[in-house]
VEXTORTI-283813 format. One record per atom (N, C-alpha, C, O): x, y, z. Coordinates in steps of 0.2 Angstrom, whole numbers, padded with zeros to 4 digits, always signed. Atoms other than C-alpha are relative to their C-alpha. Example, Ala and Ser with C-alpha at 12.3 -4.5 7.8 and 13.67 -1.06 7.14 Angstrom:
// residues 2
+0004-0006+0000 +0062-0022+0039 +0004+0006+0000 +0009+0005+0003 -0004-0006-0001 +0068-0005+0036 -0004+0005+0003 -0001+0011+0004 
// end
This chain:
// residues 78
+0004-0006+0000 +0000+0000+0000 +0004+0006+0000 +0009+0006+0004 -0003-0006+0000 +0006+0017-0004 -0004+0006+0001 -0010+0006+0000 +0004-0006-0002 +0000+0034+0002 +0003+0006-0004 +0009+0007-0006 -0002-0005+0004 +0000+0049-0009 -0003+0007+0004 -0008+0007+0006 +0002-0006-0004 +0000+0066+0000 -0001+0006-0005 +0002+0007-0010 +0002-0006+0005 -0009+0081-0008 +0000+0006+0005 -0003+0005+0010 +0001-0006-0004 -0008+0098-0002 -0007+0002+0001 -0011+0001-0004 +0007-0001-0001 -0024+0103+0006 -0003+0006-0005 -0009+0005-0005 +0003-0006+0004 -0026+0119-0005 -0001-0002-0008 -0004+0001-0012 +0000+0002+0007 -0024+0109-0022 -0007-0001-0002 -0009+0002-0008 +0007+0001+0002 -0043+0104-0023 -0003+0007+0000 -0007+0008-0004 +0003-0006-0001 -0048+0121-0017 +0002+0005-0006 -0002+0008-0009 -0003-0004+0005 -0037+0130-0030 -0003-0002-0007 -0005+0002-0011 +0003+0002+0006 -0044+0119-0044 -0007+0001+0000 -0010+0003-0006 +0007-0002-0001 -0062+0122-0038 -0001+0007-0002 -0005+0009-0006 +0000-0008+0001 -0059+0141-0038 +0001+0001-0008 -0002+0006-0010 -0001-0001+0007 -0052+0140-0056 -0005-0002-0004 -0006+0000-0010 +0006+0003+0004 -0067+0130-0062 -0006+0005+0000 -0010+0005-0005 +0005-0004-0001 -0078+0144-0057 +0001+0007-0003 +0007+0010-0002 -0001-0007+0003 -0080+0161-0067 -0001+0005+0006 -0004+0003+0011 +0001-0005-0005 -0079+0177-0057 -0007+0001+0002 -0008+0002+0008 +0007-0001-0001 -0097+0180-0058 -0004-0006+0004 -0008-0005+0008 +0002+0006-0004 -0101+0162-0052 +0002+0001+0007 -0001-0001+0012 -0002-0001-0007 -0090+0165-0037 -0003+0005+0004 -0005+0005+0010 +0003-0005-0004 -0098+0181-0033 -0007-0002+0002 -0010+0000+0007 +0007+0003-0002 -0116+0173-0034 +0001-0005+0006 -0003-0005+0010 -0001+0005-0005 -0109+0159-0023 +0001+0003+0007 -0002+0001+0012 -0001-0003-0006 -0103+0171-0010 -0006+0003+0003 -0007+0003+0009 +0006-0003-0002 -0120+0180-0009 -0004-0005+0003 -0007-0004+0008 +0004+0005-0003 -0129+0164-0007 +0002-0003+0006 -0002-0005+0011 -0003+0003-0006 -0117+0157+0006 -0001+0005+0006 -0001+0003+0011 +0001-0005-0005 -0120+0173+0015 -0007+0001+0003 -0009+0004+0007 +0007+0001-0002 -0138+0169+0016 -0005+0005-0004 -0011+0005-0002 +0004-0004+0004 -0145+0181+0003 -0004-0005-0005 -0003-0010-0006 +0005+0004+0005 -0160+0175-0008 +0003+0001-0007 +0007+0005-0008 -0002-0001+0007 -0159+0174-0027 -0001+0007-0002 +0002+0010-0005 +0002-0006+0002 -0168+0190-0028 +0005+0006+0003 +0007+0010-0001 -0005-0004-0003 -0156+0199-0016 +0006+0000-0003 +0010+0005-0005 -0007+0001+0004 -0141+0192-0025 -0001+0003-0007 +0004+0007-0009 +0001-0004+0007 -0148+0198-0042 +0000+0007+0001 +0003+0010-0003 +0000-0007-0001 -0151+0215-0035 +0007+0003+0001 +0009+0008-0002 -0007-0002-0002 -0134+0216-0028 +0005+0000-0006 +0009+0004-0007 -0004+0001+0006 -0126+0210-0044 -0002+0004-0006 +0001+0004-0011 +0003-0004+0006 -0137+0220-0056 -0002-0005-0005 -0001-0004-0011 +0002+0005+0005 -0144+0204-0064 -0007-0002+0002 -0010+0001+0006 +0007+0003-0002 -0161+0195-0065 +0001-0006+0004 +0006-0009+0005 +0000+0006-0004 -0165+0181-0053 +0001-0006-0004 +0004-0011-0002 -0001+0005+0004 -0165+0170-0068 +0007-0001-0002 +0010-0007-0002 -0007+0000+0002 -0147+0174-0072 +0004-0003+0006 +0008-0007+0006 -0003+0003-0006 -0142+0170-0054 -0002-0007+0001 +0003-0011+0002 +0002+0007+0000 -0152+0154-0055 +0005-0004-0005 +0007-0009-0003 -0004+0003+0005 -0142+0150-0070 +0007-0001+0002 +0010-0006+0001 -0007+0000-0003 -0125+0154-0062 +0000-0006+0005 +0005-0010+0005 +0000+0005-0005 -0130+0143-0047 -0001-0007-0003 +0002-0012+0000 +0000+0007+0003 -0135+0128-0058 +0006-0002-0004 +0008-0008-0003 -0006+0002+0003 -0119+0129-0068 +0005-0002+0006 +0009-0007+0005 -0005+0002-0006 -0109+0129-0051 -0002-0007+0002 +0003-0011+0003 +0002+0007-0002 -0119+0113-0046 +0002-0005-0005 +0004-0010-0003 -0002+0005+0005 -0116+0105-0062 +0008-0001-0001 +0010-0007-0001 -0008+0000+0000 -0097+0109-0063 +0003-0004+0006 +0007-0008+0005 -0003+0003-0006 -0094+0103-0045 -0004-0005+0003 -0002-0008+0008 +0004+0005-0003 -0107+0090-0043 -0003+0001+0007 -0002-0003+0011 +0003-0002-0006 -0116+0099-0029 -0007+0000-0001 -0010+0002-0006 +0007+0001+0001 -0134+0096-0025 -0004+0005+0005 -0009+0006+0003 +0003-0004-0005 -0138+0107-0010 +0003+0007+0001 +0009+0008+0000 -0003-0007-0002 -0136+0125-0004 +0005-0001+0006 +0010+0003+0006 -0004+0001-0005 -0128+0118+0011 +0007-0002-0002 +0012+0000+0000 -0007+0002+0003 -0114+0110+0000 +0003+0006-0003 +0009+0007-0003 -0003-0006+0003 -0112+0127-0009 +0003+0004+0005 +0008+0007+0004 -0003-0004-0005 -0110+0136+0007 +0006-0003+0003 +0011+0001+0004 -0006+0003-0002 -0097+0123+0013 +0006+0002-0005 +0011+0003-0003 -0005-0002+0005 -0088+0126-0003 +0002+0007+0000 +0008+0009+0000 -0001-0007+0000 -0089+0145-0002 +0005+0001+0006 +0010+0005+0006 -0005-0001-0006 -0081+0144+0016 +0007-0003-0002 +0012+0000+0000 -0007+0003+0001 -0067+0132+0010 +0004+0004-0005 +0010+0004-0005 -0003-0004+0005 -0064+0144-0005 +0002+0007+0003 +0006+0011+0000 -0001-0006-0003 -0063+0159+0007 -0004+0006-0002 -0002+0011-0002 +0004-0005+0003 -0077+0168-0001 -0005+0003+0006 -0009+0007+0004 
// end
């Protein structure tokens, strides 16, 4: 048996690189407890665009719940 050591930030850095800046911004708002409408107003977008950003995040990172998105935002330092 062999062990492979991976730097703890490797996964986080790869995850951050997978997300567009606006996706990261939407994720930050949702993780802070904002609704889609509040996030949309803050970002100057429609709630449908915010929904699209969050659907893309879920698809890219295989995330299913808002709680998982919040955990991801915390680990990314958003």
